[in-house]
C-alpha positions as CSV (number, residue, x, y, z in Angstrom):
1,M,52.5,131.1,-105.9
2,A,53.9,127.6,-106.9
3,F,52.3,125.0,-108.9
4,E,51.3,121.8,-106.8
5,L,50.5,118.6,-107.6
6,P,46.9,117.6,-107.4
7,K,45.2,115.1,-105.4
8,L,43.8,111.9,-107.1
9,P,40.1,111.9,-106.7
10,Y,40.2,108.2,-106.2
11,G,42.6,105.8,-104.6
12,H,45.7,104.3,-106.3
13,H,43.7,101.1,-106.7
14,E,40.4,102.1,-107.5
15,L,40.8,101.8,-111.5
16,E,41.7,98.2,-111.7
17,P,41.9,96.3,-113.1
18,H,41.8,98.5,-116.0
19,I,44.9,100.8,-114.7
20,D,46.9,98.9,-111.8
21,S,47.7,100.6,-108.8
22,W,51.4,100.4,-109.0
23,T,51.4,102.2,-112.3
24,M,49.4,104.9,-110.5
25,E,51.5,105.3,-108.1
26,I,54.6,105.8,-110.0
27,H,52.9,107.8,-112.7
28,H,51.2,110.4,-110.2
29,G,53.7,110.3,-107.5
30,K,56.9,110.5,-109.6
31,H,56.1,111.6,-113.4
32,H,53.3,113.9,-112.5
33,A,55.3,115.4,-109.4
34,G,58.5,115.6,-111.6
35,Y,56.5,117.9,-114.2
36,T,55.3,120.0,-111.3
37,K,58.5,120.5,-109.7
38,K,60.3,121.3,-112.9
39,L,57.7,123.9,-114.2
40,N,58.1,125.9,-110.9
41,A,61.6,125.8,-111.6
42,A,61.3,126.9,-115.5
43,I,58.9,129.8,-114.5
44,A,60.7,131.1,-111.2
45,G,61.8,134.8,-111.6
46,T,60.3,135.2,-114.7
47,D,57.0,137.1,-115.9
48,L,55.3,133.6,-116.2
49,E,55.6,133.6,-112.3
50,G,51.8,133.3,-110.5
51,K,49.9,133.1,-113.9
52,D,47.5,130.6,-114.7
53,I,48.6,127.5,-116.3
54,L,45.9,128.2,-119.2
55,D,47.3,131.4,-119.8
56,I,50.8,130.2,-119.7
57,L,50.3,127.7,-122.3
58,K,47.9,129.8,-124.6
59,N,50.8,132.3,-124.9
60,L,53.9,129.9,-124.9
61,D,57.0,130.2,-126.5
62,V,57.4,127.0,-127.9
63,N,61.1,127.7,-127.9
64,N,60.8,127.7,-124.3
65,A,61.3,123.5,-123.7
66,G,61.6,123.8,-120.1
67,V,58.0,125.4,-119.9
68,R,56.5,123.8,-122.8
69,N,57.5,120.1,-121.8
70,N,56.8,120.5,-118.1
71,G,53.9,123.2,-118.4
72,G,52.3,120.6,-120.9
73,G,53.1,117.5,-118.7
74,F,51.5,119.6,-115.4
75,Y,48.4,120.5,-117.4
76,N,47.9,117.2,-119.5
77,H,48.0,114.8,-116.5
78,S,45.6,117.1,-114.4
79,L,43.3,116.5,-117.1
80,F,44.0,113.0,-117.5
81,W,43.2,111.9,-113.9
82,S,40.0,114.4,-113.8
83,V,38.5,112.5,-116.7
84,M,38.7,109.1,-115.3
85,K,36.8,107.3,-112.4
86,P,35.9,104.1,-110.8
87,N,33.3,102.0,-112.5
88,G,33.4,104.6,-115.2
89,G,32.8,104.0,-118.9
90,G,29.3,103.8,-120.4
91,K,28.2,106.8,-123.3
92,P,28.3,110.0,-123.1
93,S,24.8,111.7,-123.1
94,G,23.0,114.8,-123.9
95,E,24.8,117.8,-125.9
96,L,28.1,115.9,-125.8
97,A,26.7,112.4,-127.5
98,T,24.9,114.8,-130.2
99,A,28.0,116.3,-130.8
100,I,30.1,113.2,-130.9
101,D,27.4,111.8,-133.2
102,A,27.7,114.6,-135.8
103,A,31.4,114.3,-136.0
104,Y,31.9,110.5,-136.0
105,G,28.2,109.5,-136.9
106,S,28.0,107.1,-133.8
107,F,29.8,107.0,-130.7
108,D,31.5,103.6,-132.2
109,G,32.8,105.9,-134.9
110,F,34.2,108.1,-132.2
111,K,35.6,105.1,-130.4
112,E,37.3,104.2,-133.7
113,K,38.8,107.7,-134.3
114,F,39.9,107.9,-130.8
115,A,41.3,104.7,-130.6
116,A,43.5,105.2,-134.0
117,A,45.0,108.3,-132.7
118,A,46.3,107.1,-129.5
119,G,47.4,103.9,-131.6
120,T,49.3,105.3,-134.5
121,R,50.7,108.2,-132.2
122,F,54.6,107.5,-132.7
123,G,56.6,107.0,-129.7
124,S,55.3,109.1,-126.6
125,G,52.4,111.6,-126.8
126,W,48.8,112.1,-126.1
127,A,45.2,111.5,-127.9
128,W,42.8,114.0,-127.4
129,L,39.0,114.7,-128.0
130,C,38.8,118.5,-128.1
131,V,36.0,121.3,-128.3
132,H,35.8,124.1,-130.6
133,K,33.9,127.2,-130.1
134,G,30.3,126.5,-131.2
135,G,30.7,123.2,-130.0
136,K,32.1,121.0,-133.0
137,V,34.3,118.3,-131.4
138,E,37.6,116.8,-133.0
139,V,39.9,114.0,-132.2
140,C,43.7,114.6,-132.7
141,S,46.8,113.9,-131.1
142,T,50.2,115.5,-130.2
143,P,53.6,114.3,-129.4
144,N,55.7,114.2,-126.0
145,Q,53.9,117.0,-123.6
146,D,52.4,119.2,-126.4
147,N,48.6,119.8,-126.2
148,P,46.0,121.6,-128.3
149,I,46.1,124.7,-126.2
150,M,49.5,125.5,-127.2
151,P,49.9,127.8,-130.5
152,G,49.8,126.0,-133.3
153,I,49.8,122.6,-131.6
154,G,47.4,119.6,-132.5
155,C,43.8,120.7,-133.4
156,G,43.7,123.9,-131.6
157,G,40.5,123.2,-129.7
158,T,40.3,122.9,-126.0
159,P,40.8,119.6,-124.6
160,I,37.9,117.8,-122.7
161,L,39.1,114.3,-122.8
162,G,42.9,113.2,-122.9
163,L,44.6,109.8,-123.1
164,D,48.5,109.5,-121.9
165,V,50.1,107.2,-124.4
166,W,53.8,107.6,-122.8
167,E,55.1,104.2,-122.2
168,H,55.1,104.8,-118.3
169,A,51.2,105.0,-118.4
170,Y,51.0,101.5,-119.4
171,Y,54.0,99.4,-119.5
172,L,54.2,97.8,-116.3
173,N,50.5,96.1,-116.9
174,F,50.4,96.1,-120.6
175,Q,53.7,96.0,-121.8
176,N,53.9,96.8,-125.6
177,K,50.3,96.2,-126.1
178,R,49.1,99.7,-126.4
179,P,45.8,99.0,-128.4
180,D,44.7,96.8,-125.1
181,Y,45.4,99.9,-122.8
182,V,43.3,102.1,-125.0
183,K,40.3,99.7,-124.7
184,A,41.0,99.3,-120.9
185,F,40.6,103.3,-120.7
186,F,37.4,102.9,-122.2
187,N,36.4,101.3,-119.0
188,V,37.3,104.1,-116.7
189,I,36.4,107.5,-118.6
190,N,34.4,109.7,-116.3
191,W,31.7,111.2,-119.3
192,D,29.8,113.5,-116.7
193,E,33.2,115.2,-116.1
194,V,33.9,115.4,-119.6
195,S,30.1,116.7,-120.6
196,K,30.9,119.5,-117.8
197,R,34.0,120.3,-119.7
198,Y,32.3,120.3,-123.0
199,A,29.4,122.5,-121.6
200,A,32.1,124.9,-120.3
201,D,34.3,125.1,-123.2
202,K,32.0,125.0,-126.5
């Protein structure tokens, strides 16, 4: 069965003023839709057809650029939409908060590390908060549409929070001010969803 573009769990305008509706329309309806279509084309007629996206990425041939770029683009954006919500922000609680404090000293320490990963990623890519088996969390970044699920890429954990730092994710509203976009992202994070992902993958 072919991959389908997931529906957004909120309206295009509902993340404003932090992420504008025009960016959301283009980002989801054009960019993510494009990765979905090209992924289906890349796996059509191969032994990857019908497999789960996680299975594809975990066993990826990194030299297969079509599957690497578009499979990553499909997965990364699917996670991205799910870890945001209107009136989000705040702080995590429970086990995730404890893991973040253990790794970075405090939530503010985590924010600094995550913002640095997003801000210093040269060119296009992603910043991630990942969980390793046993519950340890780690911040890392990857280029282009790569992610830590792919063999030998990033920190090797399971992403539970991801931030797209491709220019198409923020340029209409923030232009070249990526740090302002990163700050805005913290106002829409859905920590309940991130915590669920932490509990499922630790």
